[in-house]
C-alpha positions as CSV (number, residue, x, y, z in Angstrom):
1,X,25.5,24.7,-34.9
2,X,23.3,22.8,-37.4
3,X,22.1,24.8,-40.3
4,X,18.7,24.5,-41.9
5,X,19.9,24.5,-45.5
6,X,17.6,23.3,-48.3
7,X,19.7,20.2,-48.9
8,X,19.9,19.1,-45.2
9,X,16.2,19.8,-44.7
10,X,15.3,18.0,-47.9
11,X,17.3,14.9,-46.8
12,X,15.8,15.0,-43.3
13,X,12.2,15.4,-44.3
14,X,12.3,12.9,-47.1
15,X,13.2,10.2,-44.6
16,X,10.1,10.7,-42.4
17,X,7.3,8.2,-42.8
18,X,4.1,9.5,-41.4
19,X,1.7,7.5,-39.3
20,X,-1.4,6.7,-41.4
21,X,-3.8,7.8,-38.7
22,X,-2.0,11.1,-38.3
23,X,-2.1,11.6,-42.1
24,X,-5.8,11.0,-42.4
25,X,-6.7,13.2,-39.5
26,X,-4.4,16.0,-40.6
27,X,-5.6,15.7,-44.3
28,X,-9.2,16.0,-43.1
29,X,-8.4,19.1,-40.9
30,X,-6.4,20.8,-43.7
31,X,-9.2,20.1,-46.2
32,X,-11.7,21.6,-43.8
33,X,-9.5,24.7,-43.3
34,X,-9.2,25.0,-47.1
35,X,-12.9,24.7,-47.6
36,X,-13.5,27.6,-45.2
37,X,-10.9,29.7,-47.0
38,X,-12.5,28.9,-50.4
39,X,-16.0,29.7,-49.1
40,X,-14.8,33.1,-47.9
41,X,-12.6,33.9,-51.0
42,X,-15.2,32.7,-53.6
43,X,-12.6,31.8,-56.3
44,X,-13.6,31.0,-59.9
45,X,-10.5,28.8,-60.5
46,X,-8.3,27.0,-58.0
47,X,-4.9,25.5,-58.8
48,X,-4.5,22.1,-57.2
49,X,-2.0,19.2,-57.5
50,X,-1.8,15.4,-57.5
51,X,0.1,14.6,-54.3
52,X,3.3,12.6,-54.0
53,X,5.1,11.2,-51.0
54,X,4.3,13.3,-47.8
55,X,2.3,15.9,-49.6
56,X,-1.2,16.7,-48.3
57,X,-3.9,14.5,-49.9
58,X,-6.3,17.0,-51.6
59,X,-8.6,14.4,-53.1
60,X,-11.6,15.6,-51.1
61,X,-10.9,19.1,-52.2
62,X,-11.3,18.1,-55.8
63,X,-14.8,16.7,-55.0
64,X,-15.7,19.9,-53.1
65,X,-14.6,22.2,-55.9
66,X,-16.4,20.1,-58.6
67,X,-19.6,20.0,-56.5
68,X,-19.5,23.8,-56.1
69,X,-18.8,24.4,-59.8
70,X,-15.4,25.9,-59.1
71,X,-13.0,25.3,-62.0
72,X,-9.8,23.4,-61.2
73,X,-6.3,23.8,-62.8
74,X,-3.5,21.3,-62.3
75,X,0.2,21.5,-63.0
76,X,1.7,20.0,-66.2
77,X,5.4,20.0,-67.2
78,X,5.9,20.8,-70.9
79,X,8.7,19.4,-73.0
80,X,10.8,22.6,-72.5
81,X,10.6,21.9,-68.7
82,X,8.2,24.9,-68.2
83,X,5.4,24.3,-65.7
84,X,1.9,25.4,-66.7
85,X,-1.5,24.8,-65.2
86,X,-4.2,23.1,-67.4
87,X,-7.9,22.7,-66.8
88,X,-9.0,19.6,-65.0
89,X,-12.3,17.8,-65.6
90,X,-13.8,14.8,-63.9
91,X,-13.2,12.7,-67.0
92,X,-9.6,13.9,-67.6
93,X,-7.3,11.1,-68.4
94,X,-4.4,11.1,-65.9
95,X,-0.9,9.9,-66.8
96,X,2.4,10.0,-65.0
97,X,5.0,12.4,-66.2
98,X,8.8,11.9,-66.2
99,X,8.8,12.6,-62.4
100,X,6.1,9.9,-61.8
101,X,3.6,12.6,-60.9
102,X,0.1,12.4,-62.4
103,X,-0.9,15.2,-64.9
104,X,-3.6,15.6,-67.4
105,X,-3.9,17.0,-71.0
106,X,-6.0,20.0,-71.1
107,X,-6.2,23.6,-72.1
108,X,-3.5,25.8,-70.5
109,X,-5.1,28.4,-68.2
110,X,-3.5,31.9,-68.0
111,X,-1.9,31.9,-64.5
112,X,-3.5,35.2,-63.6
113,X,-7.0,33.8,-64.1
114,X,-6.3,31.3,-61.3
115,X,-7.5,33.0,-58.1
116,X,-5.8,30.7,-55.6
117,X,-3.0,28.2,-56.1
118,X,-2.6,25.5,-53.5
119,X,1.1,24.6,-53.3
120,X,2.7,21.5,-51.8
121,X,6.1,21.3,-50.3
122,X,8.5,19.2,-48.4
123,X,8.7,21.8,-45.7
124,X,7.9,25.5,-45.1
125,X,9.4,28.0,-42.7
126,X,7.7,30.6,-40.4
127,X,8.4,33.3,-43.0
128,X,6.3,31.3,-45.5
129,X,9.1,30.2,-47.7
130,X,8.8,26.8,-49.3
131,X,11.2,23.9,-49.6
132,X,10.3,21.9,-52.7
133,X,11.9,19.0,-54.4
134,X,14.6,21.2,-55.9
135,X,13.5,21.6,-59.5
136,X,12.4,25.3,-59.1
137,X,9.2,24.7,-61.1
138,X,6.8,26.4,-58.7
139,X,9.2,29.3,-58.0
140,X,9.5,30.0,-61.8
141,X,5.8,29.7,-62.3
142,X,4.9,31.9,-59.3
143,X,7.4,34.7,-59.9
144,X,4.8,37.0,-61.6
145,X,1.6,35.3,-60.4
146,X,-0.8,37.8,-59.0
147,X,-3.3,35.5,-57.2
148,X,-3.2,34.0,-53.7
149,X,-0.4,31.5,-53.0
150,X,-1.3,29.0,-50.2
151,X,1.3,26.5,-49.1
152,X,-0.1,23.2,-47.7
153,X,2.0,21.3,-45.2
154,X,1.7,19.1,-42.1
155,X,2.5,21.1,-39.0
156,X,5.5,18.9,-38.1
157,X,7.1,20.0,-41.4
158,X,7.3,23.7,-40.5
159,X,10.7,24.9,-39.4
160,X,11.7,28.2,-37.9
161,X,13.8,29.2,-40.9
162,X,15.3,27.9,-44.1
163,X,18.8,29.4,-44.0
164,X,19.6,29.6,-47.7
165,X,16.5,31.3,-49.1
166,X,17.5,33.3,-52.1
167,X,16.0,35.9,-54.5
168,X,14.4,33.1,-56.7
169,X,12.4,31.6,-53.8
170,X,8.8,32.7,-53.7
171,X,7.1,33.5,-50.4
172,X,3.6,32.2,-49.9
173,X,0.7,34.5,-48.9
174,X,-0.5,31.9,-46.3
175,X,0.4,28.5,-45.0
176,X,-2.3,26.0,-44.1
177,X,-1.7,23.0,-41.9
178,X,-3.9,21.0,-39.6
179,X,-3.4,23.8,-37.0
180,X,-3.0,26.8,-39.3
181,X,-6.1,28.2,-41.0
């Protein structure tokens, strides 16, 4: 029997190349689902990310938040390998960090001032656990976060169960895909 361990799932999902039409259609549907959530929740600050590989493209969401005067916070990795969220502005200078992920310089925002954090992943399971890239940055950051944690994923990257979830893994409050609102 094949086990859905983090390492086996990571290896499997990292090899998948998504069809461009599927990505665009799913990204639009996910963005629309998120806009509905944001309109209902009325957050003052939303945590977003700059996508890599098969992560959901949230570019349109940046525009929506800016146009609706909702503050945006984005992740940044500090020299001590701690992840924080810093305020994003339209004219923020983006640069790639050691993982080749864009980040900006900005003022650190206290995590519990962020109403909603949108969290990417390689996969999620039906219990709302996340499979990330293996660094544990989000899990450490979210362990005492009191706002809403929303995982973003393409529906085809949701599995029944991640077999080796442990006490350090943080469960999402909600998962949003092109089919899940």
